[in-house]
C-alpha positions in Angstrom: -20.5 -32.2 67.7 -21.8 -29.1 69.4 -19.9 -28.4 72.6 -22.1 -29.2 75.6 -21.3 -27.5 78.9 -20.5 -30.0 81.6 -22.4 -28.4 84.4 -26.0 -29.4 83.6 -25.0 -33.1 83.7 -23.6 -33.0 87.2 -26.9 -33.6 89.1 -27.6 -36.5 86.9 -24.2 -38.1 87.4 -24.5 -37.6 91.1 -27.9 -39.4 91.0 -26.4 -42.2 88.9 -23.6 -42.6 91.4 -26.2 -43.3 94.1 -28.0 -45.8 92.0 -27.0 -49.5 92.5 -27.6 -51.8 89.5 -30.5 -54.1 89.9 -29.5 -57.6 88.9 -33.0 -58.3 87.7 -32.8 -55.5 85.1 -33.8 -56.2 81.5 -31.2 -57.6 79.1 -31.8 -57.4 75.4 -30.5 -59.6 72.6 -27.5 -61.8 72.5 -26.5 -61.7 76.2 -24.1 -64.6 76.6 -24.6 -65.0 80.3 -27.4 -67.2 81.8 -30.7 -65.5 82.7 -30.8 -64.2 86.2 -27.0 -64.1 86.6 -27.1 -60.4 86.5 -24.4 -57.9 87.1 -22.0 -58.7 89.9 -19.1 -57.0 91.6 -15.8 -58.3 90.4 -14.0 -60.9 92.5 -10.3 -61.4 92.9 -7.3 -59.2 92.3 -6.3 -57.0 89.4 -5.7 -58.4 86.0 -2.8 -57.4 83.9 -3.8 -55.7 80.7 -0.8 -55.1 78.5 1.3 -52.6 76.7 1.4 -50.7 73.4 3.0 -51.2 70.0 1.7 -48.8 67.4 2.9 -46.0 65.1 2.9 -42.4 66.0 3.8 -39.0 64.4 7.3 -37.8 65.2 7.1 -36.4 68.7 8.6 -33.2 70.0 12.2 -33.5 71.3 10.9 -32.9 74.9 8.9 -36.1 74.7 11.9 -38.3 74.0 14.3 -40.1 76.3 17.5 -40.8 74.3 20.2 -43.3 75.1 20.5 -46.4 77.3 21.5 -44.9 80.6 18.9 -42.2 80.6 16.3 -44.8 79.7 17.3 -47.1 82.5 17.1 -44.2 85.0 13.6 -43.3 83.7 12.5 -46.9 84.0 13.9 -47.2 87.5 12.2 -44.0 88.5 8.8 -45.2 87.2 8.5 -42.4 84.6 5.4 -42.9 82.5 6.4 -44.1 79.0 4.2 -44.7 76.0 6.7 -47.1 74.4 10.3 -47.9 73.6 11.9 -48.0 70.2 14.9 -50.4 70.2 17.3 -51.1 67.4 16.6 -54.4 65.8 19.3 -56.8 67.1 20.5 -54.5 69.8 22.9 -56.2 72.3 24.9 -55.4 75.4 24.7 -55.8 79.1 22.1 -53.1 79.6 19.7 -54.3 77.0 18.3 -57.3 79.0 17.8 -54.9 81.9 15.8 -52.5 79.8 13.7 -55.4 78.5 13.0 -56.7 82.0 12.1 -53.3 83.4 9.9 -52.5 80.4 8.1 -55.9 80.7 7.6 -55.4 84.5 6.0 -52.0 83.8 4.0 -53.2 80.8 5.8 -50.8 78.5 5.9 -52.1 74.9 9.2 -52.3 72.9 9.2 -51.7 69.2 12.0 -53.4 67.3 12.9 -51.0 64.5 15.7 -50.3 62.0 18.3 -47.6 62.5 16.5 -45.4 60.0 13.5 -45.2 62.3 15.6 -44.1 65.3 17.6 -41.6 63.2 14.3 -40.0 62.1 13.6 -39.0 65.7 17.0 -37.4 66.5 20.4 -36.7 65.2 21.9 -37.4 68.7 23.7 -40.6 69.6 20.7 -42.7 70.6 22.7 -45.9 71.4 20.0 -47.9 69.8 17.2 -46.9 72.1 14.6 -44.1 72.3 11.6 -43.9 74.6 8.5 -41.9 74.1 7.0 -40.3 77.2 3.3 -40.0 77.8 0.9 -37.8 79.8 -1.5 -40.7 80.0 -1.7 -42.8 83.2 -2.7 -46.2 81.9 -4.9 -48.1 84.3 -5.6 -51.8 84.8 -9.0 -52.8 83.4 -10.0 -54.9 86.4 -9.1 -52.1 88.7 -11.2 -49.6 86.8 -14.2 -52.0 86.7 -13.9 -52.5 90.5 -13.7 -48.7 91.1 -16.7 -48.0 88.9 -18.8 -50.7 90.5 -17.7 -49.9 94.1 -18.7 -46.3 93.4 -22.2 -47.4 92.6 -22.1 -46.5 88.9 -23.3 -48.6 86.0 -20.4 -49.3 83.7 -20.3 -47.6 80.3 -17.0 -48.3 78.5 -15.7 -47.9 75.0 -13.3 -50.4 73.2 -11.5 -48.8 70.2 -10.4 -51.2 67.5 -8.1 -50.1 64.7 -8.7 -46.3 65.0 -5.5 -44.7 63.7 -6.4 -41.0 63.6 -5.5 -39.3 66.8 -8.1 -36.6 66.3 -10.8 -39.2 66.2 -9.6 -40.7 69.4 -9.5 -37.2 71.0 -13.0 -36.4 69.8 -14.3 -39.8 71.0 -12.8 -39.1 74.5 -14.5 -35.7 74.6 -17.9 -37.2 73.8 -17.3 -40.1 76.3 -16.7 -37.7 79.1 -19.7 -35.5 78.2 -22.0 -38.6 78.1 -20.8 -40.2 81.3 -18.7 -43.0 80.1 -16.1 -44.1 82.7 -13.3 -45.7 80.6 -11.8 -46.2 77.2 -10.1 -49.5 76.4 -7.4 -49.5 73.7 -5.2 -52.3 72.3 -1.4 -52.3 72.4 -1.1 -52.1 68.6 -3.0 -51.0 65.5 -4.3 -47.8 67.1 -3.0 -44.2 67.1 -0.7 -43.2 69.9 -2.3 -41.0 72.6 0.2 -38.2 72.1 0.1 -34.4 72.4 -2.2 -34.1 69.3 -4.7 -36.6 70.8 -4.6 -34.7 74.1 -5.3 -31.4 72.2 -8.1 -32.9 70.2 -9.8 -34.2 73.3 -9.8 -30.7 74.9 -8.5 -32.3 78.1 -11.0 -35.2 78.1 -8.2 -37.8 78.0 -7.2 -36.7 81.4 -10.7 -36.9 82.8 -11.5 -40.5 81.8 -9.8 -43.8 82.7 -7.7 -45.2 79.9 -7.0 -49.0 79.9 -4.3 -50.3 77.5 -4.5 -54.0 76.9 -2.5 -56.5 74.9 -5.6 -58.2 73.6 -9.1 -56.8 73.1 -10.4 -60.4 73.1 -9.0 -60.9 76.6 -10.5 -57.5 77.6 -13.9 -58.7 76.4 -13.5 -61.9 78.5 -12.8 -59.7 81.5 -15.8 -57.6 80.8 -18.0 -60.7 80.5 -16.7 -62.1 83.7 -17.8 -58.9 85.4 -21.3 -59.0 84.0 -20.8 -56.3 81.4 -22.6 -56.7 78.0 -20.4 -56.0 75.0 -22.1 -54.4 72.0 -20.6 -53.6 68.6 -21.4 -50.9 66.1 -21.6 -52.2 62.5 -23.2 -50.8 59.4 -24.4 -54.2 58.3 -26.3 -54.9 61.5 -30.1 -54.8 61.4 -30.8 -53.8 65.0 -31.0 -50.1 65.5 -29.2 -48.7 68.5 -32.4 -47.2 70.0 -34.0 -50.7 70.3 -31.3 -51.7 72.8 -31.2 -51.3 76.5 -28.3 -48.9 77.3 -29.1 -48.7 81.0 -27.4 -52.0 81.7 -23.6 -52.4 82.2 -22.3 -51.9 78.7 -19.1 -51.8 76.7 -19.2 -50.5 73.1 -16.8 -51.6 70.4 -16.0 -49.0 67.8 -14.1 -50.2 64.7 -12.3 -48.3 62.0 -14.3 -46.5 59.3 -12.8 -48.6 56.5 -12.6 -52.1 58.0 -15.1 -52.0 60.8 -14.7 -54.3 63.8 -12.1 -57.1 63.6 -14.0 -60.4 62.8 -12.8 -62.2 66.0 -14.0 -59.3 68.1 -17.3 -59.2 66.2 -17.9 -62.9 67.1 -17.2 -62.1 70.8 -19.8 -59.4 71.1 -23.1 -60.0 72.7 -25.0 -57.8 70.2 -24.4 -55.9 67.0 -26.3 -52.8 66.2 -26.5 -50.0 63.6 -27.1 -46.3 63.5 -30.1 -45.7 61.3 -29.5 -43.1 58.5 -32.0 -41.3 56.2 -30.1 -42.4 53.1 -27.5 -44.9 52.3 -23.9 -43.6 52.6 -20.5 -45.3 53.0 -20.2 -44.5 56.8 -20.3 -42.0 59.5 -17.0 -40.6 60.9 -16.2 -42.9 63.8 -16.1 -40.1 66.3 -19.5 -38.8 65.2 -20.9 -42.4 65.4 -19.5 -42.8 68.9 -21.1 -39.5 69.9 -24.5 -40.6 68.7 -24.3 -44.0 70.5 -23.0 -42.4 73.7 -25.8 -39.8 73.7 -28.4 -42.6 73.3 -26.9 -44.3 76.3 -27.0 -41.0 78.2 -30.6 -40.3 77.2 -31.8 -43.7 78.4 -29.9 -43.5 81.7 -31.2 -40.0 82.4 -34.8 -41.2 81.8 -34.5 -43.7 84.7 -32.4 -41.7 87.0 -34.0 -40.9 90.4 
């Protein structure tokens, strides 16, 4: 995608921030909520949204916390951790404490064989290694509340089964350029948001809210409870994306290029759509597809901005 300077969009986004969503706005196709219910501000407190359990390239030594006591100290200090690798069958007085602190902070623990731990370091790891992160993961309900209270119309992305960190970085870049406020990722089956992802995003992953959840299905439930329509991009769908209304509160599911959207998630969507192509081909790159969809949303929202 051609790099688009951020400055020209600023007046538009300022206008969108001043625009409150009209609950009588048009909804198209498959909306599961009753007519007239509209978009409402979320009620109640934050919802917990989970941790992470997925594979990652070998990190740099500086990104590792090695050993039980250093890990306990990092957990007690609230240091941001991507996940913890723990020797399968690990025992000892400190292990339950590590588990309890990790659970309280929604940090996933991967049970792995010794060979996996040894591949990270030759040092005495004592059966535990933690991977640090530069990402500050946020609670989904908190993000929805912040977006709505700021007078914005939600535009979120849900990423399902995307295992290439460069694709995630490129998607984040397009999302920021097109005014999306959040990216929702599952706690497993997706690439780690590591240094390579940060580099691919050109800093965009630091400019957009990232919500890590233990279930995308539960995340969809949360979105629906907050009046947000969930749409899925599928090659087999017959409805072209430009026929849909992207000015309403929307979350877009992007599946992997080879498997598409997980069937249970597909059933939970309000509408499936496709990107029209001039000739039949296997598929678009997922980051390219996300960019096309996000730009359509931006175009429609710019057209109605004050």
